[in-house]
C-alpha positions as CSV (number, residue, x, y, z in Angstrom):
1,M,14.6,21.4,-15.7
2,T,12.7,21.2,-12.5
3,A,12.3,18.2,-10.2
4,Q,10.0,15.5,-11.8
5,P,7.9,13.0,-10.2
6,Y,9.7,10.1,-11.7
7,P,8.4,6.7,-10.5
8,V,11.6,5.6,-9.1
9,R,11.4,8.6,-6.6
10,E,8.6,7.1,-5.1
11,I,10.0,3.8,-4.9
12,V,13.2,5.0,-3.1
13,A,11.1,7.2,-0.7
14,A,8.9,4.4,0.3
15,Q,11.7,2.0,1.0
16,R,14.1,4.4,3.1
17,P,13.7,4.3,6.7
18,H,12.5,7.7,8.4
19,R,14.8,7.4,11.5
20,K,18.0,8.9,11.2
21,D,20.1,5.9,12.5
22,A,18.0,3.4,10.3
23,A,18.4,5.7,7.4
24,R,22.2,5.7,7.9
25,N,22.5,2.0,7.9
26,Y,20.3,1.7,4.9
27,D,22.1,4.1,2.9
28,A,25.4,2.2,3.9
29,L,24.2,-1.0,3.1
30,L,23.1,0.3,-0.5
31,A,26.6,1.9,-0.8
32,A,28.3,-1.5,0.1
33,A,26.0,-3.8,-2.0
34,R,26.6,-1.6,-5.1
35,E,30.4,-2.2,-4.5
36,A,30.2,-5.8,-3.9
37,F,28.0,-6.3,-7.0
38,A,30.5,-4.2,-9.3
39,E,33.2,-6.5,-7.9
40,H,31.7,-10.0,-7.5
41,G,28.3,-9.9,-9.7
42,A,25.0,-11.1,-8.5
43,E,26.7,-13.8,-6.2
44,A,28.3,-11.1,-3.9
45,S,27.9,-12.4,-0.4
46,L,25.5,-10.9,2.1
47,E,27.8,-11.2,4.8
48,D,30.4,-9.4,3.1
49,I,28.1,-6.6,2.4
50,A,26.9,-6.4,6.1
51,R,30.5,-6.1,6.9
52,R,31.5,-3.4,4.3
53,A,28.4,-1.6,5.7
54,G,29.7,-1.6,9.1
55,V,26.6,-3.6,10.5
56,G,25.6,-6.9,11.3
57,I,23.8,-9.5,9.1
58,G,20.6,-9.0,11.1
59,T,20.4,-5.3,10.0
60,L,20.8,-6.3,6.5
61,Y,17.8,-8.7,6.7
62,R,15.8,-6.0,8.6
63,N,16.1,-3.7,5.7
64,F,16.2,-6.0,2.9
65,P,14.4,-9.5,3.9
66,T,15.4,-11.1,0.5
67,R,18.2,-11.0,-1.9
68,R,15.8,-9.8,-4.5
69,Q,14.6,-6.9,-2.3
70,L,18.2,-5.9,-2.0
71,F,18.8,-6.1,-5.7
72,E,15.8,-3.9,-6.6
73,S,16.7,-1.4,-3.9
74,V,20.1,-0.9,-5.3
75,Y,18.9,-0.7,-9.0
76,A,16.1,1.8,-7.9
77,D,18.7,4.0,-6.2
78,E,21.0,3.9,-8.9
79,V,18.4,5.1,-11.2
80,N,17.1,7.8,-8.7
81,T,20.7,9.1,-8.9
82,L,20.4,9.2,-12.7
83,C,17.3,11.3,-12.7
84,R,18.9,13.7,-10.0
85,V,22.1,14.0,-12.2
86,A,19.8,14.9,-15.3
87,E,18.2,17.8,-13.2
88,D,21.7,18.8,-12.0
89,V,23.1,19.0,-15.5
90,A,20.0,20.4,-17.5
91,G,21.5,23.8,-17.0
92,L,24.7,23.2,-19.0
93,E,25.3,23.4,-22.7
94,P,23.3,20.7,-24.6
95,W,26.1,18.6,-25.5
96,E,28.1,19.1,-22.0
97,A,24.7,18.0,-20.3
98,L,24.2,14.8,-22.2
99,S,27.8,13.8,-22.1
100,S,28.0,14.6,-18.4
101,W,24.6,12.5,-17.9
102,L,26.2,9.7,-19.9
103,R,29.4,9.4,-17.7
104,R,27.2,8.9,-14.8
105,F,25.1,6.4,-16.8
106,V,28.5,4.4,-17.3
107,D,28.8,3.9,-13.3
108,Y,24.9,2.6,-13.4
109,V,25.9,0.1,-16.0
110,V,28.4,-1.7,-13.8
111,T,25.7,-1.9,-11.0
112,K,23.1,-3.0,-13.7
113,R,24.8,-5.8,-15.1
114,A,25.0,-7.6,-12.0
115,V,21.4,-6.7,-10.8
116,R,19.7,-7.6,-13.9
117,E,21.1,-11.2,-13.5
118,A,18.8,-11.4,-10.4
119,L,15.8,-9.6,-11.7
120,S,13.0,-10.4,-14.3
121,N,12.6,-7.8,-17.2
122,E,9.1,-7.6,-16.0
123,S,9.7,-6.5,-12.4
124,E,7.5,-3.7,-11.4
125,I,10.5,-1.6,-10.0
126,L,12.5,-2.5,-13.3
127,V,9.8,-1.0,-15.5
128,A,9.3,2.0,-13.1
129,C,13.3,2.5,-13.2
130,R,13.5,2.1,-16.9
131,D,10.7,4.7,-17.3
132,S,12.3,7.1,-15.0
133,M,15.7,6.9,-16.7
134,Y,14.4,7.7,-20.0
135,D,12.1,10.5,-18.6
136,A,15.4,11.8,-17.2
137,G,17.8,11.2,-19.8
138,G,15.6,11.7,-22.9
139,P,15.1,15.4,-22.7
140,L,18.7,15.9,-22.5
141,F,19.3,13.8,-25.6
142,D,16.4,15.7,-27.4
143,R,17.7,19.3,-26.3
144,A,21.5,18.5,-27.7
145,Q,19.8,17.1,-30.7
146,R,17.5,19.9,-31.4
147,A,20.7,22.2,-30.7
148,G,22.4,20.4,-33.9
149,Q,25.0,18.6,-31.4
150,V,24.0,14.9,-31.9
151,R,23.5,13.4,-34.9
152,T,19.8,12.9,-36.2
153,D,20.2,9.4,-37.5
154,I,20.3,8.0,-34.0
155,D,17.7,8.2,-31.0
156,F,18.2,8.0,-27.3
157,D,17.6,4.6,-27.1
158,D,20.4,3.6,-29.8
159,L,22.7,5.8,-27.7
160,L,22.1,4.1,-24.6
161,R,22.3,0.7,-26.0
162,M,25.8,1.8,-27.6
163,V,27.0,3.1,-24.1
164,A,25.9,0.2,-22.2
165,G,27.6,-2.2,-24.7
166,I,31.0,-0.4,-24.8
167,T,31.1,0.1,-21.1
168,S,30.1,-3.5,-20.1
169,T,33.4,-5.0,-21.5
170,N,36.4,-5.3,-19.1
171,F,39.0,-2.6,-19.4
172,L,42.5,-2.5,-18.1
173,D,41.3,0.6,-15.8
174,D,38.9,3.4,-15.6
175,A,41.0,5.7,-17.9
176,Q,41.1,3.2,-20.6
177,R,37.4,2.9,-20.1
178,D,36.9,6.9,-20.4
179,R,39.0,7.0,-23.8
180,V,36.7,4.5,-25.4
181,L,34.0,6.2,-24.3
182,A,35.1,9.4,-25.6
183,V,36.0,8.2,-29.0
184,A,32.3,6.4,-29.2
185,L,30.6,9.7,-28.1
186,D,32.8,11.6,-30.6
187,G,30.8,9.5,-33.2
188,V,27.5,10.6,-31.7
189,R,28.3,14.3,-32.1
190,A,26.9,16.1,-35.1
191,T,29.5,17.3,-37.6
192,G,29.4,20.4,-39.7
């Protein structure tokens, strides 16, 4: 699989500053926001995000003038990562490629839950991200299905909804979440 021109790539590239110091601050703010949203949901404190990133609140507002822009940027960055992971795992055996991508998808679900609270389903960035995610993960699913490693009575959307539903619940720890996900994925594998 070669690098594809996913719409989300253009969004992420257009938002990221070109100066190295500004790009470092931008990346630090995205990472801090991702953590804060995962811990506290959509109501995470912007001051806390700036502190976690090691920058002042003014730097946060220069990069993200509104809370909505911060949500959209975090979401687009997460989906962009999912697209890169799809390319990185494409050379693996079909089932391993799909399950590796799905494990990264689980991390995305945590951020998505918090960010989706703040964004409309019709957001231009949300639509571009959804399209990019399906364009990246869909071929992995199709390849595994053609190889006879995934049940034929499900489609990619079914699989994503199942994984998102399972992983959006609260678990005691990551190990429990991973065990439950493994059981669910065993049900997706083709038998025989």
